[in-house]
C-alpha positions in Angstrom: 0.0 0.0 0.0 2.8 2.4 0.9 4.6 1.7 -2.4 1.4 2.3 -4.2 0.8 5.6 -2.4 4.4 6.7 -3.0 4.2 5.9 -6.7 1.1 8.0 -7.0 2.8 10.9 -5.2 5.8 10.7 -7.4 4.0 10.4 -10.7 4.1 13.7 -12.6 0.8 15.3 -13.4 0.3 16.9 -16.7 -0.8 20.5 -16.4 -3.3 21.8 -18.9 -2.0 24.5 -21.2 -2.8 28.0 -20.0 -4.6 30.1 -22.5 -4.1 33.9 -22.4 -7.3 35.8 -21.8 -7.9 38.5 -24.4 -11.2 39.9 -23.5 -11.1 43.1 -21.4 -14.6 42.4 -20.1 -14.4 38.6 -19.9 -17.1 36.1 -18.9 -16.2 36.5 -15.2 -16.1 40.3 -15.3 -19.4 42.1 -15.1 -19.9 44.9 -17.6 -20.2 47.9 -15.3 -19.7 51.6 -16.3 -16.4 51.6 -14.3 -15.1 48.5 -16.1 -16.0 50.0 -19.4 -14.4 53.3 -18.6 -11.2 51.5 -17.6 -11.1 49.7 -20.9 -11.7 52.8 -22.9 -8.7 54.4 -21.1 -6.6 51.3 -21.8 -7.5 51.4 -25.5 -6.7 55.2 -25.7 -3.4 54.7 -24.0 -2.6 51.9 -26.5 -3.1 54.1 -29.5 -2.3 57.7 -28.3 0.4 57.5 -25.6 4.0 57.0 -26.5 5.5 54.7 -27.2 3.0 53.4 -29.7 2.8 49.7 -30.4 5.6 48.8 -32.8 3.1 46.9 -35.0 1.1 50.1 -35.6 4.1 51.9 -37.2 5.2 48.8 -39.1 1.7 48.2 -40.6 1.3 51.9 -41.5 4.7 51.9 -43.3 3.7 48.8 -45.2 0.4 50.5 -46.3 2.0 53.9 -47.1 0.2 55.6 -44.2 1.8 58.4 -42.3 1.1 57.9 -38.6 0.6 61.6 -37.7 -0.9 62.7 -34.3 -4.1 63.5 -36.1 -4.2 60.1 -37.6 -3.6 58.3 -34.3 -6.3 60.5 -32.6 -8.8 59.5 -35.3 -7.9 55.8 -34.9 -8.3 56.2 -31.1 -11.7 57.9 -31.5 -13.0 55.1 -33.7 -11.8 52.4 -31.3 -12.3 54.2 -28.0 -14.9 56.9 -28.0 -17.5 54.8 -29.8 -17.6 52.4 -26.8 -19.3 55.0 -24.8 -21.9 55.6 -27.5 -25.5 54.8 -26.7 -25.7 53.1 -30.1 -23.3 50.4 -28.9 -24.7 50.0 -25.4 -22.7 47.1 -23.9 -25.1 45.0 -21.9 -24.6 43.1 -18.6 -25.2 39.8 -20.4 -22.4 40.5 -22.9 -18.7 40.4 -23.0 -16.4 42.7 -24.9 -13.5 40.9 -26.6 -10.5 42.0 -28.5 -9.6 39.9 -31.5 -7.3 40.0 -34.5 -4.4 41.4 -32.6 -6.3 44.3 -31.0 -7.8 45.4 -34.4 -11.4 44.3 -33.9 -13.7 44.8 -30.9 -16.4 42.2 -30.5 -19.5 42.1 -28.4 -20.7 38.6 -27.6 -23.2 36.8 -25.6 -21.8 35.9 -22.1 -23.6 32.5 -21.9 -25.0 31.8 -25.4 -23.2 30.9 -28.6 -19.7 32.5 -28.9 -17.4 32.8 -31.9 -14.8 30.1 -32.4 -11.5 29.8 -34.3 -13.5 28.7 -37.4 -14.6 32.3 -38.0 -11.0 33.5 -37.8 -9.8 30.8 -40.2 -12.6 31.5 -42.7 -11.8 35.2 -42.6 -8.1 34.8 -43.2 -8.5 32.2 -45.9 -11.1 34.3 -47.7 -8.8 37.2 -47.8 -5.8 35.1 -48.8 -7.7 33.4 -51.7 -9.3 36.7 -52.9 -5.8 38.2 -53.1 -4.5 35.2 -54.9 -7.3 35.3 -57.4 -7.7 39.0 -57.9 -4.5 40.6 -56.6 -3.6 42.5 -53.4 -4.9 45.8 -54.7 -8.4 44.6 -55.8 -11.4 44.9 -53.5 -14.7 43.0 -53.7 -17.6 45.2 -54.7 -19.5 43.6 -51.8 -18.8 41.0 -49.2 -21.8 38.9 -48.2 -21.5 37.1 -44.8 -24.1 34.4 -44.5 -24.8 33.0 -41.0 -23.0 36.1 -39.7 -23.6 35.6 -36.0 -21.9 38.5 -34.2 -20.3 39.6 -37.4 -16.7 38.5 -37.0 -16.1 37.5 -40.6 -17.9 40.3 -42.3 -16.3 42.9 -40.0 -12.8 41.5 -40.5 -13.2 41.5 -44.3 -14.8 44.9 -44.2 -11.8 46.3 -42.4 -9.4 44.6 -44.8 -11.1 45.9 -47.9 -11.9 49.6 -47.2 -13.7 50.1 -50.5 -16.1 47.2 -50.1 -19.6 47.2 -48.7 -20.6 44.3 -46.4 -24.0 42.6 -46.2 -24.5 40.3 -43.2 -27.3 37.8 -43.1 -28.3 36.3 -39.8 -31.3 34.2 -38.8 -31.4 35.0 -35.0 -32.6 38.5 -34.1 -30.4 38.8 -31.1 -27.3 38.0 -33.2 -28.4 40.4 -35.9 -28.9 43.2 -33.4 -25.5 42.6 -31.9 -23.9 42.3 -35.3 -25.2 45.8 -36.1 -23.7 47.2 -32.9 -20.4 45.5 -33.6 -20.4 47.2 -37.0 -20.7 50.5 -35.3 -18.1 49.6 -32.8 -15.6 48.9 -35.5 -16.3 52.0 -37.7 -18.3 50.1 -40.4 -21.8 51.5 -39.7 -21.9 53.3 -43.1 -20.6 50.3 -45.1 -22.2 47.3 -43.4 -25.9 46.3 -43.7 -27.3 43.6 -41.4 -30.3 41.6 -42.6 -32.3 39.5 -40.1 -33.8 36.6 -42.0 -33.8 33.0 -43.1 -31.3 32.2 -45.9 -34.0 30.0 -47.5 -36.6 32.8 -47.5 -34.9 36.2 -47.5 -35.2 38.3 -50.6 -31.8 39.3 -52.0 -32.9 39.6 -55.6 -31.2 43.0 -56.0 -27.9 41.2 -55.4 -28.4 38.3 -57.8 -25.3 37.5 -59.9 -23.4 40.5 -58.5 -21.5 39.4 -55.4 -17.7 39.2 -55.6 -17.0 37.5 -52.3 -19.4 35.4 -50.1 -18.4 33.7 -46.9 -20.5 31.3 -44.8 -20.0 29.5 -41.4 -23.2 27.4 -41.6 -24.9 25.1 -39.1 -23.5 21.6 -39.7 -25.7 19.3 -37.8 -28.9 17.8 -39.3 -32.0 18.2 -37.1 -32.0 14.5 -36.3 -28.3 14.2 -35.9 -27.3 13.3 -32.3 -23.8 12.0 -33.0 -22.4 14.9 -30.8 -23.5 16.5 -27.6 -26.8 18.4 -28.0 -26.4 22.2 -27.9 -27.4 23.4 -24.4 -29.4 26.4 -25.4 -31.8 27.4 -28.2 -29.4 30.0 -29.4 -26.6 27.4 -29.7 -28.9 24.9 -31.3 -30.0 27.3 -34.0 -26.4 28.1 -34.7 -25.3 24.5 -35.0 -28.4 22.6 -36.3 -30.0 23.0 -39.7 -33.3 23.9 -38.1 -34.2 26.7 -40.5 -32.1 26.0 -43.6 -29.9 23.2 -44.9 -26.5 23.2 -46.5 -28.3 22.8 -49.8 -30.2 26.0 -49.1 -27.0 27.9 -48.4 -25.3 26.5 -51.6 -28.3 27.4 -53.8 -28.3 31.0 -52.3 -24.6 31.2 -53.0 -25.0 30.0 -56.6 -27.6 32.7 -57.2 -25.6 35.5 -55.7 -22.1 35.0 -57.1 -20.9 37.1 -60.0 -20.5 34.7 -62.9 -16.9 35.6 -63.7 -15.4 37.3 -60.6 -17.3 35.8 -57.7 -15.9 33.3 -55.2 -17.5 31.8 -52.1 -15.9 30.1 -49.1 -17.5 27.8 -46.5 -16.0 26.5 -43.2 -17.0 23.0 -42.2 -16.0 20.2 -39.8 -13.5 17.9 -41.5 -15.4 14.8 -40.3 -18.5 16.0 -42.2 -16.6 16.7 -45.4 -18.4 14.0 -47.3 -21.8 15.6 -46.5 -20.6 18.9 -47.9 -19.3 17.1 -51.0 -22.6 15.4 -51.5 -24.5 18.7 -51.2 -22.2 20.2 -53.8 -23.1 17.4 -56.1 -26.8 17.7 -55.5 -27.0 21.5 -56.0 -24.5 21.5 -58.9 -23.7 24.5 -61.0 -20.2 25.3 -59.5 -17.4 25.2 -62.1 -14.6 25.1 -59.7 -14.3 23.6 -56.1 -11.1 24.0 -54.0 -10.5 22.4 -50.6 -8.3 23.7 -47.8 -7.5 21.4 -44.9 -6.6 23.4 -41.8 -4.5 21.6 -39.2 -4.2 22.9 -35.7 -0.4 22.6 -35.7 1.3 23.5 -32.4 2.0 20.5 -30.2 -0.9 18.7 -31.9 0.7 19.0 -35.4 0.5 15.2 -35.8 -3.3 15.1 -35.5 -5.5 15.1 -38.6 -7.2 18.2 -39.8 -10.3 19.2 -37.9 -11.5 21.9 -40.2 -12.0 22.2 -43.9 -12.6 25.3 -45.9 -14.2 24.8 -49.3 -14.1 27.5 -52.0 -16.4 27.5 -55.0 -17.0 29.6 -58.1 -19.7 29.4 -60.8 -17.1 30.6 -63.4 -13.6 29.3 -64.0 -11.7 31.9 -62.1 -10.7 29.5 -59.3 -9.5 27.0 -61.8 -7.3 29.6 -63.4 -5.9 31.2 -60.3 -5.8 28.3 -57.8 -4.9 25.2 -59.8 -4.4 22.9 -56.7 -7.7 21.2 -55.9 -6.5 20.5 -52.3 -4.2 22.6 -50.1 -3.1 22.5 -46.5 -2.7 25.2 -43.9 -1.4 25.2 -40.3 -3.1 27.3 -37.6 -0.2 27.3 -35.1 3.5 26.9 -35.8 4.6 23.2 -35.4 5.8 22.5 -31.9 4.6 25.8 -30.4 2.7 25.6 -27.1 1.6 29.2 -27.4 -2.0 29.1 -28.6 -1.9 32.9 -29.4 0.8 32.5 -31.9 -0.3 31.8 -35.5 1.3 30.9 -38.8 2.1 33.6 -41.4 -1.0 33.3 -43.5 -3.1 34.3 -40.4 -0.6 36.9 -39.1 -0.5 38.5 -42.5 -4.2 39.0 -42.4 -4.0 40.6 -39.0 -1.4 43.0 -40.2 -3.5 44.0 -43.2 -6.5 45.4 -41.3 -7.3 48.2 -38.8 -5.4 51.1 -40.4 -8.0 52.1 -43.1 -8.8 55.4 -41.4 -8.8 58.8 -43.1 -6.0 61.0 -41.5 
């Protein structure tokens, strides 16, 4: 017995990896006027007080922007003063999170459905593929974000492409309302329209055949699919289950909206359900080119198979011409890194490309 106890004491215990907390008003911190005021001061100090973050100057230089005091004040106003606006109105049941290397502020539900890394991966891959197909200097005429949720993908791409309008389509009214406030929060109120409606029913006839870039993070579980744990709230269930629209509905909507020669669309989907996406593409038909990107987590789990797949489609042959490889691979974290906040270049490059599109 003694030997058994001793061996148990001596046996090393594996400590879980610690994740850095990014949210200034995290799930355990109530949103009070005082907490919000402290965060506004923190943001202002970040942008206005010297020394400025090195990344701000580096990004500005790369974009040909002169970081004058007036420019920094304008940037600070967009990212700080708006927080106190009554149009934003951070609620007690919400968190305020900082994502994309301090470039995007995001209001989210404290207990309901929250954004995952899939939204980040979809945003970064959409920008990477758009630039590969159309060139770094080209901007989509409009970005359509289907199943927008809190607006992460549409906002990220709207900040990346300063000349593009953004249309966010979201089924759940509470998400659509929060998405609108997130657009205000990130300076996109004049360029981002939020539509609350069902993808299988909403009237987008004025956009038929005209959309350059469409992104979608759809629900992936069929209504009668209980192969995974059932979502614990109605909000999460609607976000994960095809209660209102199926993947076929989303693909048909995509096919009708895409511009016939310029348009590309990207969907993020669980790798283990890839066959289901493939079957849906076959059923709906009409896509000239289909390209798959397997995203591996990397880090210390680099040996594990891909958990996420991003599929890109076009009704014309533009993908076939610009992206000849049918399947490609991407890593999320550098191989061997235990730092879950460190990303590979294709993600970091996207972070560096947004957040400075402000008139001096």
